[in-house]
KOLLOZA-894065 format. One record per atom (N, C-alpha, C): residue in three letters; x, y, z. Coordinates in steps of 0.1 Angstrom, whole numbers, plus 2048, in hexadecimal, padded with zeros to 3 digits. Layout:
<sites>
AlaXYZ
...
</sites>
This chain:
<sites>
MetC037F716B
MetBFD803161
MetBF380D164
AlaBF7819161
AlaBED81F168
AlaBE1824161
LysBD6825168
LysBC8828162
LysBC7835163
IleBC183B158
IleBC0848157
IleBAE849152
LeuBA685015C
LeuB99853152
LeuB9A86014D
LeuB9385E139
LeuB95869133
LeuB8A870132
ValB8587A13B
ValB78880131
ValB7A88912E
GluB74886122
GluB7688E113
GluB6C89010B
AspB6489C109
AspB548960FF
AspB598980EE
AspB6489F0EB
AspB688A10DD
AspB6F8920D9
GluB6788D0CB
GluB6E87D0C7
GluB7687D0C4
MetB7F88A0C1
MetB8B88C0BA
MetB958890C3
LeuB918910CA
LeuB9F8920D3
LeuB9C8860E0
HisB8D8860DB
HisB938760EA
HisB988690E5
GlyB978670D9
GlyBA085D0D5
GlyBAB85F0D0
MetBAF86F0CB
MetBC186F0CC
MetBC486D0DB
TyrBBF8710E3
TyrBC78720F1
TyrBC58620F8
ThrBBB8590F3
ThrBBA84C0F9
ThrBC88450F1
GlnBC68460E4
GlnBD18410DC
GlnBDE8480E1
LysBE28520E3
LysBEC8580EA
LysBF084C0F7
PheBE784F0FE
PheBEB84910D
PheBEF83D10F
LysBE5832102
LysBE9822100
LysBF48220FB
AsnBF88290F2
AsnC098250EB
AsnC118260F9
GlnC108320FE
GlnC1883510B
GlnC1782811B
GlyC0C81D117
GlyC0C81411E
GlyC02815129
TyrBFB81F125
TyrBF1823130
TyrBDE81E132
AspBDA81713B
AspBCD814137
AspBC181C137
ValBBA81F130
ValBB182B12F
ValBA582912D
ValB9E82E134
ValB9182C139
ValB86838132
SerB7C838131
SerB76844126
SerB6A848127
AlaB6785712D
AlaB5C85C12A
AlaB57867125
PheB4D86711E
PheB4B876115
PheB4188011E
AsnB3D87E126
AsnB3788C130
AsnB3988B140
GlyB39892144
GlyB3F893150
GlyB3688815F
ValB2A88A15B
ValB2188115F
ValB26873162
AspB2A870155
AspB3185D155
AspB3E861158
GlyB4286E158
GlyB5586D15D
GlyB5486A16C
ValB4887116E
ValB4786E17E
ValB47862182
GluB3B85517C
GluB3884B183
GluB4684317E
LeuB4B848176
LeuB5583F171
LeuB62840179
AlaB6784A181
AlaB6D84E18B
AlaB6C845194
GluB6384619A
GluB5F83C1A9
GluB6182D1A1
LysB5E82B199
LysB5981C194
LysB69817190
GluB7381E18B
GluB7C815187
GluB8881B18A
LysB88824197
LysB9182C1A0
LysB9D82D197
ProB9F83718B
ProBAA836184
ProBB483E18B
AspBC083E186
AspBD0843190
AspBD0851187
LeuBC985717E
LeuBC686417D
LeuBB9865172
IleBB5872172
IleBAA87916F
IleBAA882165
LeuBAA882155
LeuBAE88D14E
LeuB9D88F14B
LeuB9A89D14E
LeuB908A514E
LeuB8A8B1146
AspB848AE13E
AspB818B9132
AspB778BF137
ValB768CF139
ValB6F8D9141
ValB5E8D713B
IleB5F8DB129
IleB558E0127
IleB4F8D211E
MetB428CD127
MetB3F8C3121
MetB2E8C0120
ProB2A8B811C
ProB1A8B911E
ProB168B012D
LysB0A8AF130
LysB048AB139
LysB0D8B114C
MetB178B314B
MetB1F8B9154
MetB298BD153
AspB2E8CA157
AspB3D8CF152
AspB498C815A
GlyB548CA157
GlyB5F8C7160
GlyB5F8CD16B
PheB5E8D716F
PheB5E8E017A
PheB518D9182
ValB468D5184
ValB3B8D0189
ValB448C0188
AlaB458BC17F
AlaB4E8AB183
AlaB5A8AE18B
LeuB608B718F
LeuB698B6193
LeuB698B51A7
LysB5C8C01A4
LysB568C11B3
LysB508B01B7
LysB4A8AB1AE
LysB478A21B4
LysB538961B7
IleB5B8981B0
IleB6488F1AE
IleB6C88D1BD
ArgB7289E1BF
ArgB788A31CE
ArgB7189D1D9
LysB618A31D8
LysB5989B1E5
LysB5888D1E6
AsnB578821E0
AsnB578761E3
AsnB6386C1E5
AspB668671F1
AspB6C8621F9
AspB788551EF
ValB6C8541EA
ValB768461E0
ValB808501D1
ThrB7D85A1CF
ThrB8185F1C6
ThrB8786E1C5
LysB878721D5
LysB8C8811D7
LysB9E8821D6
AspBA58781D9
AspBB58781D3
AspBBB8781CB
IleBAF8751BF
IleBB58721B3
IleBBB8811AA
ProBC887D1AA
ProBCA88D1A1
ProBC488D192
ValBBF89A195
ValBB589D188
ValBBB8A917D
IleBC08A7173
IleBC48B0162
IleBB78B5161
LeuBB48C215F
LeuBA88CA159
LeuBAD8C914B
LeuBA98C713E
LeuBAC8C812F
LeuBA38D512B
ThrBA78DF124
ThrB9C8E511D
ThrBA08F111A
AsnB958F7113
AsnB98901105
AsnB9990E10C
LeuB9190D11C
LeuB8E91B122
LeuB9D92112B
GlyBA2929124
GlyBB092F12B
GlyBB3939135
GlnBA293F135
GlnBA194A13D
GlnBAA94514C
GluBB094F153
GluBB995115B
GluBA994A16A
GluB9E95116A
GluB9794B172
GluB9093F16F
AspB8F936168
AspB8A929163
AspB9992116A
ValBA1925165
ValBB591D16B
ValBB091F17C
LysBAF92B184
LysBAD92B18C
LysBA2923196
LysB9592718F
LysB89919193
LysB8B90D193
GlyB9690918B
GlyB968FE18A
GlyB9F8F8195
LysBA8902195
LysBB29011A1
LysBAC8FC1AF
GluBA49061B1
GluB9C9081C3
GluB928FD1C1
LeuB8D8FA1B8
LeuB888EB1B6
LeuB908E11B7
GlyB9A8DF1B8
GlyBA38D31BB
GlyBAB8CD1B0
AlaBA88D41A3
AlaBB28CF197
AlaBC18CD19E
ThrBC78C4196
ThrBD88C0194
ThrBDE8CE18E
AspBD58C9184
AspBDC8D8176
AspBD28D3170
TyrBD88E2167
TyrBCE8E8161
TyrBD58EB14F
PheBD08DF144
PheBD78E6138
PheBCE8E812E
IleBD28F1129
IleBC98F611E
IleBCB8F2111
LysBC38EB108
LysBC28DF102
LysBCF8E50F6
AlaBC98F10F2
AlaBCF8F80E4
AlaBDC8FF0E6
AsnBE18FB0F3
AsnBF28FF0F6
AsnBF88F20F8
HisBF38E90F6
HisBFD8DB102
HisBF98D10F1
ThrC068CC0EE
ThrC068BF0E6
ThrC008B10EF
ProBF68A90E7
ProBF589C0F0
ProC038950F4
GlnC0F89A0F0
GlnC188950F8
GlnC1C89D101
GluC1C8A7102
GluC1F8B010E
GluC128A711C
ValC038A9117
ValBFB8A211E
ValC01891128
ValC0688C11D
ValC0787D122
ValC1587E127
AspC2188B128
AspC28888131
AspC2789113E
LysC1E89B13E
LysC198A2148
LysC0F894155
ValC0A88E14F
ValC01880156
ValC0987A15B
HisC17874154
HisC2286B159
HisC28873160
SerC2987E162
SerC2D88716E
SerC2688617A
ValC1888917A
ValC1088A182
ValC1287C18A
LeuC0F86F17F
LeuC13864187
LeuC1F862190
GlnC2C867189
GlnC3785E192
GlnC3286B19E
AspC2D87719C
AspC2E87F1A9
AspC2B8781BA
AsnC1C86D1B2
AsnC118671BD
AsnC128601C2
</sites>
């Protein structure tokens, strides 16, 4: 069973995504801010990380940089989940090593699950 690290500070979205992934047979590990997310990525070694961008303590861009610099976590696929839809934010996420970039308002939770499934099959 694939393990997903969900780093999302919005409790409603967090709960919704957690339930959705568990219903699809995934093991879900949770963090509510970037600092905990980076620590859990190293400790849990998930198969994929879903990373919010705007969060307390450390934003997703900084967290992504730290994940990519760590030998233990550098190769884990990271999908950024955000409401920032500006072209420069998408570009910045890709330059920092994000596998993909989802704008929450434009995608259903099922589409996010489908994308995760697709990325995990490709790796």
